[in-house]
N, C-alpha and C positions, 0 to 999 in steps of 0.2 A: 223530472231531475232537480235533485235537489242543490240548493242554493248554498254556495260558500261564504262563510263567513271569512271576514277578514281581522287578522291577529294584529291590533293597533300597537300593541306593546313591542311588536318586532319591526315597526316602522319609524318608533321614536329616537329621535336625538339629542343630545344636549349641546348646545353652542353655549358657551359661557353660563350662565345660572337659568337660561331659558330653553326649556324643552319644547322640540319641535317636532312635527310628523311629517316625515317626508313623502314625498309624491304626490302632494297637494290633495291630500286625503281630510275631508272634513268628516270630524265624529259627531257632530252634532250640528242643529240646524241654528244659526244666526253665532256661531261662534267666532265668525270674523269681525262682527259688531263690537266684540270684547277686545280687539288686539287692534291697537293703534299702529296703523301702517304707514304713514305720512312722514317717517324718518326715513324711507327706502327713496323717496323721490331724489332728484338731481336736478328737475326744474319745476317751478311752481308758476301757477297761471295768478296773474293780476289783472283786477276788474278796472277798467278806465269807467268810474261811476257817471262821468259826464258823457260817454258815448251809449252807455248800457241802456238798453229801452225796456228791460224788463220782461222780455218774452217768453223766456225759461226755457231756450232751445239747450242751453249749457245743462240745466237740471234733467231734461227730458234723455241728453245722451250719455250722463255722466254714468260708467259703468260700477262706481265704487258709489253712489247715491250720497256722495261727501257733500252736494251742492246743496243748499237749504234755503227755502224763500226766508225774506227778512224784509217786513213792510211790503213795499211795492217792487223791492230789488231781488237779488239771490246773492247769497254768500257762499265762500269756499270755507269748509270745515278742514283744517290743514293737519289735523290729528290722522285723518282717514285718505287724505288725497295722494296720490301715488305719482303726480305730475304726467300724465300720460298724453295730456293736450288735447285731448277728444274735445272739451269745451270749447277750446279756443278754434278749432277747427270748424265747429259747428254754429260758431257763433255769427249770427247774419250781418252783425254792424262792425265786426272785428274789434270788441270792446275787451276782449280779454288776450292778453300777450303772457307768454311763457318765457320767464326769465331764470336765470342761474340760481338755483338754493344757494344762500350763503348761510353757513351754520358756525 
């Protein structure tokens, strides 16, 4: 059976000055790391440093990989955080609260 090739050109649209590919098709490996997606969120995680025990559960479960190790604790890279709240749900000491994003 012959493998079908996708015509990526037919999947492209332009919104403002940004060209996007419809249908969640990634043309190349790692291309999502070049796109800052943090502007999409309506909620953002806020870490209570006093409660945080540095266990790394937030880092483990973050589907975007936007939680980074910082000395003994972890910090959120808001350029890529979409505000899904998984980090908050998985935190065993409830040190992460989801708050409304103010722009």
